[in-house]
Structures are given as structure tokens and as C-alpha cells.
C-alpha positions in Angstrom: 181.4 -281.5 12.2 182.7 -282.4 15.7 184.6 -279.2 16.5 181.3 -277.1 15.7 179.2 -279.0 17.8 182.2 -278.2 20.4 181.9 -275.3 20.0 177.9 -275.2 20.2 178.3 -276.8 23.7 180.8 -274.4 24.9 178.9 -271.3 24.1 176.0 -273.0 25.6 177.4 -273.7 28.7 179.0 -270.4 29.0 175.8 -268.5 28.7 173.9 -271.1 31.3 176.9 -270.1 33.5 176.0 -266.2 33.4 172.4 -266.9 34.3 171.9 -266.5 37.7 175.7 -264.9 38.6 177.6 -261.9 38.7 179.4 -261.4 35.6 182.7 -259.6 35.9 185.0 -257.2 33.7 187.6 -259.9 33.7 185.2 -262.5 32.7 183.8 -260.5 30.0 187.1 -260.0 28.6 188.3 -263.5 29.1 184.6 -264.5 27.1 185.2 -262.3 24.3 188.8 -263.5 23.5 188.3 -266.7 23.7 185.2 -266.5 21.6 185.4 -263.7 19.1 186.5 -265.5 15.7 188.8 -262.8 14.4 191.3 -263.8 17.1 190.7 -267.6 16.3 191.6 -267.1 13.1 194.5 -265.2 14.3 194.9 -268.3 16.7 195.1 -270.8 13.2 197.8 -268.0 11.3 199.8 -268.4 14.0 199.8 -272.4 13.9 200.5 -271.9 10.4 203.0 -269.7 10.4 205.1 -272.6 13.3 204.4 -275.4 10.4 206.4 -272.6 7.6 209.0 -272.3 9.9 209.2 -275.9 10.1 209.1 -276.1 6.8 212.0 -273.7 5.9 214.0 -275.5 8.0 213.9 -278.8 6.2 215.7 -277.0 3.6 218.6 -277.5 5.8 218.3 -281.3 5.4 218.7 -283.7 2.5 215.7 -284.5 0.1 214.8 -288.2 -0.9 212.6 -288.3 -4.0 211.5 -291.0 -6.1 210.7 -291.1 -9.5 209.5 -293.8 -12.3 208.1 -293.7 -15.3 206.6 -296.9 -17.9 206.5 -296.1 -21.6 205.3 -297.9 -24.2 207.2 -297.9 -27.8 205.4 -298.9 -30.9 208.8 -300.1 -32.3 211.2 -302.2 -31.4 215.0 -300.6 -32.0 217.2 -301.8 -34.9 220.4 -300.5 -35.4 221.0 -302.2 -38.4 219.0 -302.0 -41.6 220.0 -304.6 -42.8 222.8 -307.7 -42.3 226.1 -306.4 -41.7 229.1 -307.1 -43.7 232.4 -306.4 -42.4 236.0 -307.0 -43.6 238.4 -309.4 -41.9 242.1 -309.1 -41.7 244.8 -312.1 -41.7 247.8 -311.6 -39.4 251.3 -312.0 -41.7 254.3 -313.7 -39.4 256.7 -311.9 -41.5 255.9 -308.4 -40.9 254.3 -308.9 -37.7 251.2 -306.7 -39.0 247.2 -307.9 -39.6 246.8 -307.3 -43.6 242.8 -306.9 -45.0 242.0 -309.8 -47.0 241.0 -307.9 -50.2 240.7 -309.2 -53.8 244.3 -308.8 -55.8 244.2 -308.6 -59.4 246.5 -310.8 -61.9 248.8 -307.8 -61.9 249.1 -307.8 -58.1 246.9 -304.3 -57.7 244.0 -304.6 -55.4 240.6 -304.6 -57.0 237.8 -301.9 -56.5 234.1 -302.1 -56.4 233.7 -299.8 -59.7 230.2 -298.7 -57.7 231.4 -297.7 -54.3 235.2 -297.6 -55.2 235.8 -299.4 -52.2 238.5 -302.4 -52.1 236.3 -305.8 -52.6 237.2 -308.1 -49.8 237.7 -311.6 -50.3 236.1 -312.6 -46.7 233.8 -311.0 -44.4 232.3 -311.3 -41.0 228.4 -311.3 -41.2 226.4 -309.4 -38.2 222.8 -310.5 -38.8 220.1 -307.4 -38.7 217.8 -309.3 -36.0 221.4 -309.6 -33.7 221.4 -305.9 -33.5 217.3 -305.6 -33.0 216.4 -304.6 -29.3 212.8 -305.1 -28.1 212.0 -302.1 -26.4 208.5 -302.0 -26.9 207.9 -301.9 -23.0 210.3 -299.8 -20.7 210.0 -299.2 -17.1 212.6 -297.0 -15.3 213.1 -295.2 -11.8 215.5 -293.8 -9.7 215.9 -292.8 -5.9 217.4 -289.1 -5.7 219.0 -287.5 -2.5 219.7 -283.8 -3.3 221.9 -282.2 -0.3 222.1 -278.2 -0.6 225.8 -277.4 1.0 225.8 -273.6 0.1 222.6 -272.0 -1.7 224.2 -268.1 -1.3 222.5 -267.8 2.3 219.0 -268.1 0.7 217.9 -271.0 3.4 218.8 -269.0 6.4 217.2 -266.1 5.1 214.1 -268.2 4.7 214.4 -269.6 7.9 214.5 -266.5 9.5 211.8 -264.7 7.6 209.5 -267.6 8.8 210.6 -267.3 12.2 209.8 -263.2 11.9 206.6 -264.1 10.6 205.7 -266.4 13.0 206.3 -263.2 15.6 204.4 -260.8 13.6 201.6 -263.4 13.8 201.9 -263.0 17.6 201.6 -259.7 17.7 198.8 -259.2 15.0 197.3 -261.7 17.4 197.8 -259.4 20.5 196.8 -256.5 18.9 193.5 -257.8 17.9 193.1 -258.9 21.5 193.7 -255.7 22.6 191.2 -254.6 20.7 188.4 -256.5 21.6 189.2 -256.3 25.2 189.0 -252.4 24.6 185.6 -253.2 23.0 184.5 -255.0 25.8 185.1 -252.5 28.2 183.1 -250.1 26.1 180.3 -252.2 26.1 180.6 -253.2 29.5 180.6 -249.4 30.9 177.9 -248.6 28.5 175.7 -250.8 30.5 176.7 -249.6 33.6 175.9 -246.5 32.5 172.4 -246.8 31.2 171.7 -249.0 34.5 172.9 -246.4 36.6 170.9 -243.4 34.4 168.0 -246.0 34.9 167.9 -245.9 38.3 168.3 -242.3 38.1 164.8 -242.1 35.6 163.0 -244.6 38.2 164.1 -242.0 40.8 162.9 -239.0 38.9 159.9 -240.5 37.9 159.2 -240.9 41.5 160.3 -236.7 42.4 158.1 -236.1 39.6 155.3 -238.3 40.7 155.1 -237.2 44.5 154.9 -233.4 43.1 152.0 -234.5 41.0 150.2 -235.7 43.6 151.0 -232.8 46.0 149.8 -230.5 43.0 146.7 -232.6 42.5 145.7 -232.2 46.0 146.5 -228.7 46.2 144.0 -228.2 43.0 141.3 -230.2 44.8 142.1 -227.3 48.1 142.0 -224.3 45.3 145.5 -223.6 46.2 146.8 -224.8 42.8 145.3 -223.8 39.3 144.6 -226.6 36.6 147.7 -224.9 34.2 149.8 -225.9 37.2 148.2 -229.6 37.3 148.2 -230.0 33.2 152.2 -228.9 33.3 153.4 -231.3 36.2 151.4 -234.2 34.1 153.2 -233.3 30.5 156.2 -234.1 33.1 155.5 -236.5 34.6 154.9 -238.1 31.2 157.9 -236.9 29.8 159.9 -238.6 32.6 158.0 -241.7 31.8 159.2 -241.8 28.4 162.4 -241.0 29.5 162.9 -244.3 31.2 161.4 -246.0 28.7 164.2 -245.1 26.4 166.9 -245.6 29.1 165.5 -249.0 29.5 165.1 -249.8 25.8 168.7 -248.9 25.5 170.1 -250.6 28.5 168.5 -253.5 26.8 170.0 -253.1 23.4 173.2 -252.4 25.3 173.1 -255.7 27.2 172.8 -257.8 24.0 175.6 -255.9 22.6 177.9 -256.8 25.3 176.5 -260.4 25.2 177.5 -260.3 21.2 180.8 -259.4 22.0 181.5 -262.1 24.5 180.2 -264.1 21.9 177.1 -265.4 23.9 173.5 -265.4 22.8 172.0 -261.7 22.2 169.4 -262.8 24.5 171.8 -263.6 27.4 170.8 -262.3 30.8 174.0 -261.0 32.8 174.1 -259.3 35.8 177.2 -257.0 36.0 179.6 -257.0 38.8 179.8 -253.3 38.5 176.2 -252.1 38.0 176.4 -250.3 41.6 178.6 -247.8 40.6 181.5 -247.5 42.8 183.6 -244.2 43.1 185.8 -243.3 40.5 188.1 -241.6 43.0 189.5 -245.4 43.1 191.6 -244.9 40.3 195.0 -243.6 40.2 195.2 -239.8 38.9 198.9 -239.3 38.4 200.3 -241.5 35.7 204.1 -242.1 35.1 205.3 -243.9 31.8 208.5 -244.5 30.0 208.2 -244.1 26.0 210.5 -246.7 25.6 208.4 -249.0 27.6 205.3 -248.1 25.7 207.3 -248.7 22.9 208.4 -252.0 23.5 204.6 -252.9 24.7 202.3 -251.4 21.7 201.6 -254.4 20.0 201.4 -252.5 16.0 205.1 -251.4 16.7 206.4 -254.6 17.1 204.4 -256.5 14.2 206.2 -253.0 12.6 209.4 -254.1 13.6 209.0 -257.6 12.7 207.9 -256.4 8.9 211.5 -254.5 8.7 213.0 -257.8 9.8 211.2 -259.4 7.1 212.4 -257.3 4.3 215.5 -257.2 5.1 215.7 -261.1 5.2 213.9 -260.9 1.9 217.2 -258.7 0.9 219.3 -261.5 1.8 217.3 -263.6 -0.2 217.6 -261.5 -3.2 221.4 -261.3 -2.6 221.5 -264.9 -2.7 220.2 -265.3 -6.5 223.6 -263.2 -7.0 226.3 -266.0 -5.3 227.1 -269.3 -6.5 225.3 -272.1 -5.4 226.5 -275.3 -4.5 224.8 -279.0 -4.0 225.3 -282.7 -3.8 223.0 -285.1 -5.8 223.4 -289.1 -5.0 221.1 -291.2 -7.1 220.1 -295.2 -7.6 218.9 -295.1 -11.1 217.3 -298.8 -12.8 215.8 -299.9 -15.8 213.8 -302.3 -17.6 215.3 -303.4 -20.5 219.0 -302.5 -19.1 222.0 -302.1 -21.1 224.6 -302.6 -18.0 225.5 -305.8 -19.3 224.6 -305.9 -22.8 220.9 -305.6 -23.4 218.8 -307.6 -21.2 215.4 -307.8 -20.3 215.3 -307.6 -16.7 215.8 -305.0 -14.5 219.4 -303.3 -13.3 220.9 -300.2 -12.2 223.3 -298.8 -9.8 224.1 -295.2 -7.8 226.0 -292.1 -8.9 227.1 -289.5 -7.0 227.7 -285.9 -8.2 228.1 -282.3 -7.5 226.2 -279.1 -9.1 227.8 -275.5 -8.9 225.7 -273.1 -10.3 227.5 -269.6 -10.8 225.5 -266.6 -11.8 227.5 -264.5 -14.7 225.5 -261.8 -16.5 221.6 -261.3 -16.0 221.7 -257.7 -17.3 221.6 -256.0 -13.7 218.0 -257.7 -13.7 219.1 -259.4 -10.4 221.0 -256.8 -8.6 218.1 -254.4 -9.7 215.9 -256.9 -7.1 218.2 -256.9 -4.4 218.4 -252.9 -4.4 214.8 -252.9 -4.8 214.2 -255.1 -1.6 216.7 -252.8 0.6 214.3 -250.3 -0.8 212.0 -251.8 0.7 212.9 -252.2 4.0 213.9 -248.5 4.1 210.4 -248.0 3.7 209.5 -250.2 6.5 211.8 -248.3 8.8 210.5 -245.1 8.1 206.9 -246.5 8.5 208.5 -247.8 12.1 209.3 -244.1 12.9 206.6 -242.6 11.7 204.3 -244.7 13.8 206.1 -244.3 17.0 205.9 -240.4 16.5 201.9 -240.8 16.3 202.1 -243.1 19.2 203.8 -240.5 21.1 201.2 -238.1 20.4 198.3 -240.6 20.6 200.0 -241.4 24.5 200.0 -237.6 25.5 196.1 -236.7 24.1 195.6 -239.8 25.7 197.0 -238.7 29.1 195.3 -235.8 28.9 191.7 -237.4 28.0 192.3 -238.7 31.1 193.0 -236.2 33.6 190.4 -233.9 32.0 188.0 -236.5 32.8 188.9 -236.1 36.6 188.3 -232.7 36.6 185.0 -232.8 34.7 184.3 -235.4 37.5 184.9 -233.2 40.2 182.6 -230.4 38.7 179.9 -232.6 38.2 180.1 -233.9 41.8 179.9 -230.3 42.9 177.4 -229.4 40.7 175.3 -232.5 41.8 175.5 -231.4 45.3 174.3 -227.8 44.2 171.8 -229.4 42.1 170.4 -231.8 45.3 170.6 -228.6 47.8 168.3 -226.4 45.1 166.2 -229.7 44.8 165.4 -229.4 48.7 165.1 -225.5 49.1 162.9 -225.8 45.9 160.1 -228.5 47.6 160.8 -226.9 51.1 159.6 -223.4 49.1 156.9 -225.0 47.3 155.5 -226.6 50.7 155.2 -223.2 52.3 153.6 -221.6 49.0 156.5 -219.0 48.5 157.6 -221.2 44.9 155.4 -222.6 42.4 155.4 -225.7 40.7 157.4 -224.5 37.6 160.0 -223.8 39.9 160.4 -227.2 41.8 160.1 -229.1 38.1 163.3 -226.8 36.8 165.2 -227.7 40.0 164.1 -231.3 39.2 165.5 -230.9 35.9 168.6 -229.5 36.9 169.0 -232.4 39.7 168.3 -234.7 36.5 171.0 -233.4 34.5 173.5 -233.0 37.1 172.9 -236.6 38.3 173.2 -237.5 34.6 176.5 -235.9 33.9 177.8 -236.8 37.0 177.6 -240.6 35.7 178.5 -239.8 32.3 181.5 -238.4 34.1 182.5 -241.6 36.1 181.8 -243.6 33.1 184.1 -241.2 31.0 187.0 -241.9 33.8 186.7 -245.8 33.3 186.8 -245.7 29.7 189.5 -243.3 29.3 191.3 -245.8 31.8 190.4 -248.3 29.4 192.1 -246.2 26.6 195.0 -245.2 28.2 196.0 -248.9 28.8 195.4 -250.1 25.3 197.5 -246.8 23.9 200.3 -247.9 26.4 199.9 -251.2 25.6 199.4 -252.6 29.2 196.2 -253.5 29.2 195.4 -256.9 30.6 194.2 -259.6 28.4 194.9 -263.5 28.2 198.3 -264.4 26.0 198.1 -268.1 24.7 201.2 -267.7 22.8 
């Protein structure tokens, strides 16, 4: 609850900080990275991977456990069903031996019991039944156990390596998600800038058409223009006003989209630092890059590499199932009653130390096939990486061509804009001198609007291509907390 309140206050503070001041592209990126829930989940995944790494390391260390039991038994243990009568023996000094005390007949022959066929003793030692009865109604037992793995077939080391690469994989996935968010911010940011420029352009176009409408109205009163000319200009003026309204609505929605990506309330009013669109000539036209550096910088490729490492360690994990395992066990066990010094109704116990060895002998190829399957999975991961690198090379080439093409388009739109501006100036002069009609001026104004709109799209296109190229090259700037 407290964490949720802190997050809410942080968002409100960020929203209030955006009011009345200019927000740069980097500020929008930082806010989006800080507030994006997918990135925050990825951060938690990294934390969890770190804990799993620590848990895996604990397998190297001895484990200490305690177990305790209590059991109530309905009956006690009675070793004798009745009193036991044991025959006795006496020592014969003449022979130096013990002779049994058995009944001898008049003929000197030992007498046997006709029912059991056993000799009849003349003397017996009696063991009462109660002497061999033990009270086990309430039994308490417990043990402290220490287990130390000595050799587990390499499974512990493989498990530690898996958790280490899993943590790196989580970091790569987080960084890849950050780059996606940053690119989405760039798109939304430059969309706002584009619509702000088009709004300014739409206002200028409304002003041009309104000026023409005023002139045509004056000429209509003077009788040198027709009603058709006036209606045609009026229709164009209404279209210009409608276009301005659409651009204004689109700008409002784009600002809301940018605020949402930044993690701010959608009604946050932000003034962007680049709303006065600067020249795109400041961006570099010639690009140099090394594909090996691209492969190293791409977070998605790094994630695939860590996946390969994990797959190889899983193969070693399966190999460990076919190897011997050795461990040392120490324990202190106690119970009540105990039979250490006879049967006693009190706690008693002692230490014990031992070693355990497990050697797999024959499992009908099950463990071996699991090992080969894990190796096959690792090979599939390596092939997936090779395929991804080929696609990345094509992606980089396409992004480079699109970036260079955006500059060429920008240059052509600048030339078209200059021609359209000159054409509009000539059309306005010709209209004032009476050699051109209102329809000619409207056509020139429409061409001027189109040329300027294409120039804005081309300039924004350069920035978007630059952002996309940075993304595919893996050089996009972002906060890296891990």
C-alpha cells in the first residue's frame, strides 16, 4: 500500500513538473523508462534471477536440518507372551565343562517330554513376562542432520552457471524492452512535433485563404469578380478551417498518447523542446558501422546467446544424471524412550557420520537420451542465433537505405517548397494585376500547403529513421540500471 502511494505521488510530481516548462526528448525517455510497468516487471525479474543465483550457490554448502516426531501407540511392546523358563547348567570340575541340569531316569538316560520331545530340565531360570514389557505409548524422536555434497556429477556447478546466465538473460530482456519503449517515445514525440508544425502550417493556410476571401469579396463589391469566385473561395476557406480543426484534435490526441507512454496522466500539458522544428541537416548523413559491433550491441541477440549458454549447461545437468554422486552425512539422533543403555524413559541419543555413494548403472538409455535431447536443444538455439544475425544484417541494411532515402526525400521536398512558395507569390501578383483568377490562386495555395506538409513529413521522417536506425544498430541511448 505504501509503495503504491509513493508511486502515485511520484507520478503526480512528474506531471506537475511538466506543467509550465519545456520537456526534452531525453526527459520523455527517462520518464517512460521509469514509469513503464513492463520495464518494472523486467526489473523484478532481474531481482528474482539474482535470488535464484544465490540459492543455487547454496547447494555448494552443507545443509543442516532438524526433524522431530511424536507418536502415540495404543499398545506397549511385550517381547514375551508369558513367563519364560530357561534351563540352567552346572560346572563339572572333572571335565571342565558346563552340563545341563536335566532329568535322568533310573537307567541313567535323560528323560524327554513326550509332548515336546525336549529334555526335561531339573532347574530353570524364570524371566517374568512383565520384565520384557516396555512402555511405548508415548514416543518422542528427533534428529539434527548435516548433509555435505562432495561430487554430484557436475550438476551443482551446471545449476550455478544456469542461474548466472539466466540473470544475464533477464538483464538483456529488460534492456531490449527499454529500447522498445524508448523507440515508442521517439515516435510519439516526433508525431507531436509534426502535428504542431502542421497546425502552424494550417493556420498560415487559413490566413492565406482568408486574405484571398477578403480580396475576392472586395472585388465582388467592385463588380470585377463573380459570385462563383466568392463561393469557391468560401468553400476553400471552410475546408481550411476544418483541416485546422482536425490537426488540432490530432495534436491533442498525440499529446495524450505521449503522456500515457511517459507514465503521466493523459491530460498532462507538456511543451516539447523541439516544437520549433529545427533543420534536419544537423543529423549525420553518412553512416559507418561494424556488424560485429552491431551483433554485440543488440540486446535481443545477447538474449539468444545467453539462451544458448543455458541450453549447454542444461545438457551438462543431464550428463550429471549419468555420473556417480558422493555425499557426506552427519547426524545427531535422540529419542524418548531410548535403548542406548537398556530401555529408559528419558531422552538419549548420539552422533553418527557416514558417506553415501550413488552410481547409475542401467536405465535402458533413458538418461542418455535425455542428455542427447538437451544437446539437440542447444544446437537449435545456436541455429536460431545464426538465423537472427542474418536477419539483423538485412534489417540494418534496410534501415540504412531508408535513412539515406529520407534525406533525399527531404531535399526534394525543400526544392518543391521553394518552387511552391515562388509559384504562390506569382499567383498572388497575377491575381492582383487581373491576369489570373481566384481559381489559380487557390491552386497555388493548395500546392504550397502540400509542399510544406511534405517537407514537414520528410523532416520528421529523417528523425524517425534515425531513431529506428539507432535501435537496429543497438546504439539507442537509454538508462541502464543493471
